[in-house]
FIROZA-436960 format. One line per field, with one value per residue (C-alpha): residue number from 1; residue in one letter; y, x, z. Coordinates in steps of 0.25 Angstrom, whole numbers, padded with zeros to 4 digits. Layout:
BEGIN
seq	(NUM ...);
type	(A ...);
c2	(Y ...);
c1	(X ...);
c3	(Z ...);
REM end
This chain:
BEGIN
seq	(1 2 3 4 5 6 7 8 9 10 11 12 13 14 15 16 17 18 19 20 21 22 23 24 25 26 27 28 29 30 31 32 33 34 35 36 37 38 39 40 41 42 43 44 45 46 47 48 49 50 51 52 53 54 55 56 57 58 59 60 61 62 63 64 65 66 67 68 69 70 71 72 73 74 75 76 77 78 79 80 81 82 83 84 85 86 87 88 89 90 91 92 93 94 95 96 97 98 99 100 101 102 103 104 105 106 107 108 109 110 111 112 113 114 115 116 117 118 119 120 121 122 123 124 125 126 127 128 129 130 131 132 133 134 135 136 137 138 139 140 141 142 143 144 145 146 147 148 149 150 151 152 153 154 155 156 157 158 159 160 161 162 163 164 165 166 167 168 169 170 171 172 173 174 175 176 177 178 179 180 181 182 183 184 185 186 187 188 189 190 191 192 193 194 195 196 197 198 199 200 201 202 203 204 205 206 207 208 209 210 211 212 213 214 215 216 217 218 219 220 221 222 223 224 225 226 227 228 229 230 231 232 233 234 235 236 237 238 239 240 241 242 243 244 245);
type	(M N D E Q L L R Y S R Q I M L P S I G I E G Q Q R L L D A S V L L I G L G G L G A P V A M Y L A A A G V G R L T L V D F D Q V D L S N L Q R Q I I H T T D R I G T P K V E S A K Q A L A A L N P E I E I E C I G H Q L E G D E L S A Q V Q R A D L I V D A C D N F A T R F A I N A A C H Q N S T P L V S G A A I R M E G Q V S V F P G K P G G P C Y R C L Y P E N G Q V E D T C T A N G V L A P V V G I I G S I Q A T E A I K C L T C A G S T L E G Q L L I L D A L H M Q W R S L K L K A D P H C P V C S);
c2	(0021 0027 0021 0025 0019 0006 0005 0009 -0002 -0012 -0023 -0022 -0021 -0034 -0041 -0048 -0044 -0029 -0026 -0012 -0012 -0015 -0004 0006 0003 0006 0019 0023 0019 0027 0021 0026 0022 0024 0023 0026 0017 0003 -0002 0010 0013 0000 0001 0016 0012 0000 0007 0019 0010 0002 0014 0017 0030 0037 0035 0042 0041 0043 0044 0055 0051 0056 0047 0043 0036 0024 0023 0020 0006 0001 0013 0012 0024 0034 0038 0044 0058 0058 0056 0067 0068 0064 0049 0053 0063 0053 0042 0052 0055 0040 0037 0049 0044 0030 0033 0048 0044 0041 0051 0052 0059 0061 0061 0065 0063 0051 0049 0048 0048 0054 0058 0043 0038 0049 0044 0029 0032 0039 0027 0014 0007 0009 0004 0004 0005 0011 0006 0007 0001 0014 0018 0005 0004 0018 0014 0001 0008 0019 0008 0000 0012 0016 0001 0004 -0007 -0008 -0014 -0016 -0019 -0020 -0024 -0024 -0031 -0042 -0044 -0039 -0040 -0036 -0036 -0030 -0025 -0022 -0014 -0023 -0027 -0041 -0041 -0039 -0025 -0022 -0021 -0035 -0039 -0030 -0025 -0011 -0013 -0021 -0019 -0018 -0007 -0013 -0002 -0003 0007 -0003 -0016 -0014 -0019 -0026 -0016 -0026 -0031 -0018 -0018 -0032 -0029 -0015 -0022 -0032 -0020 -0013 -0026 -0028 -0014 -0015 -0028 -0022 -0010 -0018 -0030 -0039 -0053 -0055 -0046 -0049 -0046 -0054 -0058 -0054 -0057 -0058 -0058 -0063 -0058 -0064 -0078 -0073 -0079 -0075 -0078 -0074 -0073 -0072 -0060 -0060 -0048 -0046 -0046 -0037 -0027 -0013 -0008 -0018 -0027);
c1	(0099 0104 0106 0092 0085 0094 0089 0074 0073 0083 0072 0068 0082 0086 0076 0084 0072 0073 0087 0094 0090 0076 0075 0081 0071 0060 0067 0067 0053 0040 0027 0013 0003 -0012 -0021 -0018 -0029 -0028 -0019 -0011 -0008 0001 0007 0011 0017 0025 0030 0035 0041 0048 0055 0047 0054 0042 0027 0016 0003 -0010 -0024 -0035 -0042 -0041 -0039 -0052 -0055 -0060 -0047 -0039 -0044 -0034 -0027 -0015 -0007 -0017 -0020 -0032 -0026 -0025 -0040 -0043 -0029 -0027 -0022 -0009 -0005 -0008 0000 0011 0012 0012 0023 0032 0032 0035 0046 0050 0060 0050 0044 0029 0020 0005 -0006 -0019 -0028 -0032 -0022 -0028 -0025 -0011 -0008 -0010 -0001 0010 0011 0011 0022 0031 0029 0037 0025 0010 0002 -0013 -0019 -0032 -0046 -0054 -0053 -0053 -0040 -0034 -0037 -0031 -0018 -0017 -0018 -0008 0002 0001 0002 0015 0020 0020 0019 0006 0003 -0012 -0019 -0034 -0041 -0055 -0063 -0053 -0047 -0035 -0027 -0013 -0007 0005 0004 0018 0014 0021 0016 0009 0005 -0009 -0013 -0024 -0035 -0032 -0036 -0049 -0056 -0061 -0076 -0084 -0076 -0084 -0077 -0075 -0071 -0067 -0078 -0088 -0082 -0072 -0058 -0050 -0038 -0027 -0031 -0027 -0014 -0011 -0014 -0007 0006 0006 0005 0017 0025 0022 0026 0039 0042 0039 0048 0060 0058 0057 0051 0038 0026 0011 0012 0002 -0004 -0016 -0014 -0027 -0030 -0042 -0039 -0052 -0046 -0032 -0030 -0021 -0023 -0014 -0020 -0012 -0016 -0015 -0015 -0029 -0027 -0039 -0035 -0036 -0024 -0013 -0017);
c3	(0020 0033 0047 0052 0040 0042 0056 0053 0042 0047 0049 0035 0029 0037 0027 0016 0006 0010 0014 0012 -0003 0000 0011 0002 -0008 0002 0006 -0009 -0012 -0014 -0011 -0014 -0003 -0007 0005 0020 0026 0032 0022 0019 0034 0036 0022 0025 0038 0034 0021 0029 0040 0029 0024 0011 0007 0001 0005 -0003 0005 -0002 0005 0004 0017 0032 0044 0050 0063 0056 0049 0062 0064 0053 0047 0057 0051 0056 0070 0078 0079 0064 0061 0051 0045 0031 0030 0022 0033 0044 0038 0035 0050 0054 0043 0046 0061 0057 0047 0045 0034 0023 0014 0015 0004 0007 -0004 0003 -0009 -0019 -0030 -0044 -0058 -0062 -0047 -0043 -0055 -0052 -0037 -0041 -0051 -0041 -0031 -0031 -0025 -0022 -0010 -0013 0001 -0003 -0001 -0014 -0028 -0036 -0030 -0031 -0045 -0048 -0040 -0047 -0061 -0057 -0052 -0065 -0073 -0066 -0064 -0049 -0039 -0031 -0017 -0016 -0003 0002 0015 0019 0031 0035 0021 0013 0000 -0005 -0019 -0026 -0040 -0045 -0058 -0067 -0081 -0081 -0066 -0060 -0055 -0045 -0056 -0060 -0046 -0046 -0058 -0057 -0058 -0049 -0036 -0023 -0014 0000 0011 0025 0028 0023 0026 0038 0039 0050 0053 0053 0039 0033 0041 0036 0021 0022 0028 0017 0007 0014 0014 -0001 -0004 0003 -0004 -0018 -0014 -0009 -0019 -0007 -0009 -0018 -0017 -0019 -0034 -0041 -0028 -0020 -0005 0002 0017 0024 0038 0044 0043 0041 0028 0016 0001 -0011 -0025 -0037 -0046 -0061 -0071 -0077 -0092 -0093 -0082 -0087 -0079 -0081 -0093);
REM end
């Protein structure tokens, strides 16, 4: 770590739970971030600012005017630009030291598995169950930690699935059949809510990568922003889960 890095990350290095060793773990880490919308925007910015050495950004969409109310990594002058390219511009300006890789199409099958395998941690910031289930299966197959988040209306939730045998996975929480797909387009969302959930996802990712403190493994943290109330539920592995049982 050079003098410029010591200065850039000094406020993090001062933390006893991070220190020089933890910061070096971040610099050496590779994170796969899937989704660059309301959740992925703050996740990407905080992980880049924190010094995660390589960020692989995945999103097949383009920046739209309706995104700008909450997707703070994008700007008005980048409307029509692929989200991965828009995000890369913002992150490169924030921290030019890190490596940023862009994937502008949906990851599926063997390609998804290969990208999960080469990452130290996955952040799921997508907005549909089909993609979440696919990410979860690939993470379990490759024993890769997964930080999962979701937000809609004035509600949000976060959990961490470490990919270890015996622990719950995302499919233990939600069975594949019978899920009603809520979207921001149909139901709306308060902008700061996705910022709160995305910031917690980034925090959990940094803790996982640096081995700092305890994570939300085995827990589901739920936010009711309308009344500003938090709940934490314990998660257990489903013995009949088709993914992890």
